[in-house]
N, C-alpha and C positions, 0 to 999 in steps of 0.2 A: 381894502377893497377886496371884495370877494373874487376868487378865482371861478373861472367858467368851466363848467363840467367837461366840456369837449376838449379843452385844453390840457385838462388833466388826464383824460382818457388817452389822449395822443402821446403824451410823456410817458405815461406807463407802456404804453405798447412799444416806444421807441427803447425804452429800457430793457424791455423783454426781449427785442430783437437784438440789441447788442449784446446782453447776456449769452443769449443763443449763439450768435458769431463767436464770441469769445471761447465758448465751450467747443465749437467746430474746430476752431483755431488751435485750442489746446489738444485737441485729439488728432489734428493733421498735421500739426509742426508749425513753426514760426522761426524767424531769423531774419533772413533778409528780403521776407516778403514773398519767395518764391513758392509755387504751390506745391504740397507735398506729393501729390500725384504725379508730376512731371517727374520728379527724382525716383520715384517708386517704379515707374515705366522703364526709365533707362537701366537702373539696375537689374530689372528683371531680363532685359534683352542680353545684358552681358552674361548672367548667369545662363541663359539659353545658349548663347554661343559657347560658352565653356562646355556644356554637357555634350551638346553636339559634336565639339572637337574631342573630345574623350572618347564618345562612341564611334566616331570616324575612325580614330586611331587605334581603338580595340579591334574595329572591324578590318581595318588593313593589316593590323597585325595577325589577326586569325587567319585572313587570307594567305598571307605571306607563310604563316605557319602550316597552313593546309597545302600549300605548293610545295614547301619543303618535305612534308610527310608523304605526300601523294606522288609527287614527281621527282624529287631529287632523291629521297630516300626509300622510296615505293617499293622497289624489288628487294632491298635489304630487309626491310620490315616485313615484308610478305614471307620470306624465308624465314625469319626468326618466328613468326606467328606458327608456320607449318612444323618447324622443328618443336616447338611447344605443344603441337596439337598431335604429332605423329610419334610413335616408337618403332624402333628396330626390333624385329622378333625373328629369331632363327630357331623355328621348331625342334625338337629332339630327333634324331634320326637314328634308330637302331643300326648296329654294325650289320652288315650282310652275314648272312650265315655261312658255315662252311661244311662242306658234304664230300664224301669219299667217290669214288668213280661209279659207286652202285647208288649214290644220292642218299646214303645213310648219313644222319647229322652227326658231325664232329664238333661244332661250336655254333651257338645260337645265342640270341639276346632274349631274355624271357622276365616278364614283370615279376618282381618280388616286393616285399613289403616291409618297413620297420614299424614294429609294434609298440606303442605306448599306451601305459595304462594310468588313469586320472581316479585313485581311490575315492577322492570326494564326490564323485558321480556316479558310484557303484549303487546300484539298487538292491544289492544282496551283501550279505556278510563277506569280510576279507577271506575267512575260511571256505565259504561257498564257492566264491570265485575262483580261489587257489585250485580246488578240488576238480573244478571243471576245465580250466586251464592246463594244468601239470601234465596229464597224459597226452596232451595235443602238442605242447611245446617240449615235452621230453624232459620236463624240471621236476624237481622235488617240491610238493605242495606245501611242506612247512617253510621251507626256504622262500616260496612264493609270498606266503603270510607275512613273514619277516621284511621282504620287500615292500610289500603293500604298506605295513606300518611305518616305513622309513620316511615317507614323503607322502602329501596329500595329492600331488599332481605330478605329471610329466616324468613317470618312471619309464625308463627304457626297457622294456620286457624281451625283445628279440630283434634281430636284424637280418635281413635277408630271408624272410620268411616266404616259403613258396607259394605260388598262387592257390593251389588247391587247399593247403592248410589255411591260409587267409580266408577263402570262401568258406571253409567249413566253420572258422570263428565268427564270421559275419553273419552266418545263418543262426547263430544262438540269439543274436540280438541283445547282447549283453551292454548295458550302458557303461560308460567309463573306459572303453577301449578306444584307441585312435590307431587308424591304419594309414600310413604314408607310402604311396607307391612309388617305386624307381625301376630302372631297369638293370639287369645284371648279365653278365656274360656266362653263360652256363655250357659245361662240356658233357654232353651225356655218356661218353667213353670213359669218363674219369682219367686214368692214367695211361690207356692205351696207346694214344697218338699224341701225347704231350710233347714227345721229342720233334714231332713235326708241325703240329699245330702251334704248341706255346700257349702263350696266356694274355690277358690283359690286366693292368692294374687298377687301382682304385679310380685313377684319371680317365678310365678307359682307353688308356694307349697301350699297343702292343709292346711285349718286352721280350718275347722270345718266338722261335718258330714262324710260321707264315703270318701269325697275328702282328708279328714285328715287321717281317720283310715286305709284305703285301699290305702294309696299311692303307695305300691309296686305293688298292682294289675293294678293300673291305668297308671302307668309310663311304657311305652315301653321301652324295653332293646335295645337302639341303640348302635351298636358297634362303637368304635372308629378305624378309619382306617387311613393309612399312604399312603400320595400321594405324588409322585414326583412334583418338581418345575423346571420350566423351568429357563433359565438364567436371564430373566426378572422379576422372581417371580412368573409368573403364574402357576396355577395348571394344571397338565397334566393329563386329565381324562382318557387316554389311560391306565394309570398305577392304576386306581380304581378297586378295587375287584368287580367282578359281584353282582349286586344286593344289594349294600351296602346302597342304597337309599331306599329300599323296606321296608315296615313294616306291621305287622299283622293287619287283620281286627277284631281283637277281641273287644268285649264290654263287660262291667261290667253290668250283670243283676241283678236288685233287685226284692225282692218279693213284692214290694209295687206296688199296683193296683191305676193308676192315676184317675180312675173314682170314687173309694171309697175315696180316698184320697180327692178329690174335695167336694164330698158330706159331709164328716165328716168336713171339713173346714168351709163350708156353716153353716151347723147346729150349729157348735160350736160358730161362730162368731156371730150368731144371738143371743144366749143366754148370751153370754158375754156382748154383747152390752145391750141388754134388762135389764139385772141385774147390770150393769156397774162395772163388776167384773175387778179384777187385771189381770188376765189370766186364760187360761184354757187348757185343752190338751184332745185329743182322742186318743185311741189306739186299733187297732183291730189286733187280732192273730188268727192263725189256730193252735188249740191246739195239732192237730197231730204231727205237726214236729216243731212249734215254728216260723213259717214264720210270719212276720208282714205284713198285707195287706194294713195298713194304720196306720200313726203316725203323728198326726197333734198338733201343740201348737200355741197358739194365746195370744198375738201379736207375728207376726213374721217378716221376712225381706225379701228384694227382692235382691237374690244373685248376680244379675247383677249390683247392685248399693249398695254393701254391705259397702262401706265406708261412707255412709248418714244414716247408721243404728246405734242403741244403741249396742253397744259392748256386752252388757249383753244377748242379743238375739241369739247371736251366739252358745250359749251353750244350748244344749236341756234338758230344765228342766225335763222331764220325765224320763231321766236316769241319772242326774246330781244333782237332788235336791231331799231332804227327807221329807217327810210329815208323820202324824200319819193318817192312814187309817180310824180309827173310824169303824163304823158298818159294812163297806164292808170286814172287816176281821172275823167278827163273824161266817160266814159259814165255814170257816177253822178251827176255834176253835171247832164247832159242829164236824166236819170232825175227828179233834183229839180225841175228846172225845168217839165218836162212834167207831173208829178204837181201842181204847184201852179198849173197853167194859165198859167205866164208865157211859155210857148211852145207852138206846136202842129207836128207832126211836119213839115208842109210849109213851114214858115217860112223865108225867106232873108234872108241878111245881107250887107252889101257888107264884104269884107275888102281893105283896101289894102295889107296887109302889116305895118302897125303901128298901135298905137293909143297914145294918150297918156292917162295915168290920174294924176291929182294931178301930182306933179313928176316923173313918170317915163314913159319910153316902152317899152311892150311889143311885142317883135317876134315874129314866127313863127320858128320854127326855121331854116327855109328861106324867103329872102325871095320871097314871091308878089306878082305884079302885081294892079292892080286887077280884082276881078271879084266876081260876085255868087255866093255858094254857098248851099246848103240845110244843114239839121244833119246829115244823113248824110254830106255832102260836108266838113263841119268835122271829123268823126271820122276819114273817109278821110285827110284831108290832115294832120290832127292841129294845126289851125289855133288857136293860142292867142288870136288876135285875135278870132275867132269865138265862143269860149268866154267870153272877157271879156264881149261884147255880150250873150250869153245870160245870164249871171249879173246883168248890170247891169239886166235888167228885173225882178228880185226885190228885195225890200226887204232890206237887210242884216240886220235882226233876224230876219225870217223865214228867211233862207238860214242863219244861224248855228244858229237852233233846229233845222234838218233835218239840218245837220252833227253836232250833238249826237245827235239821234235816230238817225243812221244808226251812231253808236258810236265816233266821232272822240275822241279824249282820254280813251278808256276801255280796258280790258282785254278781251281775247276770254275767255270762260268756257271754257277747254280743259282736257284732261287731260295736256297735256304740260307738263312743269316748266320754272321760271324765266322765265314769260310776262310781257311787260310791258305797259303801257298807253300808247296813243299819246299825242302831245303836239297839243293845239289851244289855240291862244293865248286868253286870257280874253276875255270878251265885250266889255268896256270896251275892250281894245286892238284887238280886231278891227274894232269900229264906230268906232273913233278916226280911222280914214282908209279912204277908197275904195280904196286900194292893196292891203288886206287881202283883202276879197272877190275881187278881180280876180286876185292871183297864186294864190289857192285855186282859182280856176275852173279853171286848167290844172295844179293837182297840186302846188303849192309854197306853202311857209309853214306846213306841218304836217306830221307824220310818224305813220306807222302801222308795224305789222309785217307781212311779207308774208302771214302767215296772216289777218291781219284784212282785208286787201284781197281775199284769195280768199273770204272770208266774205261780203263785201259784194257781189262779183260773183256769188256763189251767190244773193243775192236777185234778181238779174236773170234767173238761169236756172231758178228754181224758182217763178216767179209772184209775186215780190215779198216773199218771208219770210227773216229772218235766222235761220238755223240755228247751232247749235254745233258747230264742227269739233272731231273727236274720233278717236282711234286705237283706243280699248278698246271691244271688242265685249261681252266679259263672261267669266264662268267657265263652261267647258264640261268634261264628263267625257269618257272614252275612246270613248263611244258617241255623242259629238257632241250630248248633250242639255245645253241652256243651264240652268244653275243660279243664276247671277245676271248681271244686266245693269244697268248704271249708269242712273241716271235723269236724263235731260238736261232743261235748260229747254225749256219750250215754244217753238217757232218764233213770232217776233214779226213781225207784219205791217208792212212799211215801204212798199212800192209797191203800186199796184194791179197786177193780172195784165195787164191791158191795156198799162200804161205799161211794164213790164218787157219785154214781148214786143216793143213798138216798138223799145226800145232795142236789144234784140239783133238785129233785123231789120237796124237802122242798122249794128251792128257786123259784120253779114255782109259788108257792103259793103266793109268796111275789108280784108277777106280776099279779096273777089272783084275789087275794084277799087282799093283803096289800098295803104297801107303795110305790110299784113300778108299779101301776096301768097306770102311765103315759107312760110306755113303751109298753103296750100292742098292739098287732098287730092281728087284726081278722083272724082266720083260721091258726094261727100259736103258737106253744107252746115255750114260753121265760122264761127261769130262770133268776132271777135277785136280786140284794141287793143293797138298797139305803144306804148313808151314809151322815151324816151331822156332821162334827167333829169339835171340837174346834181347833183353829190354835195355835200350839205351839210357844212360843217367844224363840229367840235365847239365851236370857238372863234367861231362865227359866220360868215354869210356861206358862200361855196361855194368848194370846192377847185379852183383853177385847172387845167383840162385833165380832171379827173376826172368820170365819168359813170356812171350806172347804167342798163343797157339792160336791158327787160323786154318781155314779151308775156303776155297773158292771152287764152286761147281758151275758148270755150263750145261744146259740141258734144252732141247735132247741133242746129244753129240753128232747125230746124223744130219741134223738141220738146226744148228745152233741159233738160239735166239734169248733164253733167259739167263742172267748171271746171278748166283747166290753166294753171298760172302758172310761168312760167320767168323767172328773173332772174339777170343776170350782172354782177358788179360789177368796175368798173374795167377793162373790156376795152380793150385797146390797139389802134391802127391808125386810118387815116383813115375807114374803112368800117365803124366799129364803131357800130351803131345797133340799136335794138329790133326792126327787121325783119329785120336781117342777122344778128345774134348770138342774140336769143331765140327768134324765130319759129321757125327751123329745129328749135330743140328740141322746142317743142310739137308741131310736125307729126310728128316721132319718136315722142313718147309717145302721141299720138292714133293713129297707125297701129298700134300694140299694143294701144291701149284698145279699138280697134273691133272685134276678133274675141273679146277677153275678154269684153266686154259685150255682145256680139252686137248692135251698133250697126247698123240698117239704112241702107242708101245712101238718099240724098235723092230723094224722089220728083219734086221739081222739076227737079234737076239729071239725074235719069234719063229724064225726060219730054222734056229738050231734047235728048237725043242722036238 
């Protein structure tokens, strides 16, 4: 039986539909008969929940970390960031200049240059460069050529090149030269005031003189500032405080007078050389206030070349070394005796030339015959015997107390460094034997510094007061206005003005009639006292043949004000005495002091003409 066409068509359609559904089932999955679309939606939702959970956890962690960074550790992190962005900068501040009382420069910071050569950059031959540089740098051209050939770069040609020389070299516009600027301390007077001013070392620290003792006044107080840095590390000047690079124009003014200092140095050097002495010193003090107008020692050193000098010269021996003053102390002993009523100005004493004290015999420097002399003549002839008799009129205990009152055994409160105190035997030792007061009467058995002797004679010149010797006047600006002056101890009254003037009058006869005639200046009244002392040995006793000669002058004698001391240590020659070695120095210094201080001629001397 033949199949109907319609049945056949229906069967084919059903088979096709069945095949299509199988393909769909194969594509969408099979198993338990659950549709694959349902499973897929559930899985997608799970994945979304996981992703959102992770994102929420990350957001929460980020929020917590931001809270920690912003709130909990915010200030600490801010400070750390500022520290990384800021830099502490202390700009270079030159030391203040030092000037004398007339505003002459004694020390100043000046720019200098270190000069390097880089031959590989030369646009001229080594020979041509050497010929051009040699005369300016004060070097040999041939040696410069050898230097240029030794290295291709980084050759140190000169250090400390002055600004004017550097400017001249820069004006040549030579390739291959490098200038590095720095500041250096410069002393225009070279060795003239080295004993007072001192010097600074390579670290710019004072090592002697006022450069050392007045370090705080000479150093400018430069402030440390904090500047911002850009990302590349460069400083941002826009953030700098206004005026932080500006500094004051103050100068340290001293009481020293350059003109008097130079005159004293010339006179001292002449005598030191003439008598082949070991060393010498001159001090000039205004006894009214203790201002030191000159302080010179010989030999000395050039502060600009201190490294070439003997280290022993850096210490000013007028304040740092002790010596026995000898006869220059006799006027002070006379003042002590007068002040205590042990003697009267017109008293006389018998001087046989020697006197026995305990188990020793004391002699005069020059053998004198039997004679009767007054106190002025004791000073004129520098009689040791007469001085012993004067002090024997005082109780040893009272005498010792007066020596202490005068300052023996103590330091002078001065602004110069390395000052040492004098030496005076203990009271028990001093009173144990009559020989101690006797030797002290003519300046032996104790020691002091030259500066302290000047201070004590200043008490005779100013009416009996101990003043403080000093060299610092204060800080002044460019207009001369004083901004700071040190506070000095109040003067201490030691002698009455009557006693002081009587002793000065006696000292005037030493110049007019006695051993100090070499200091006499026509028309002017000068008081003085010579000294020729044995030189004490560090091991005890005295050095055979060694002596210290000195002369102390007070001018004008009618109205005393200025004290001038000259000391020459270990002069050689049979004629080396205080009157022949030191007195001429004092005369030369006073001759310059007279016009500088406008000292009037003596009325008494003028009236005698």
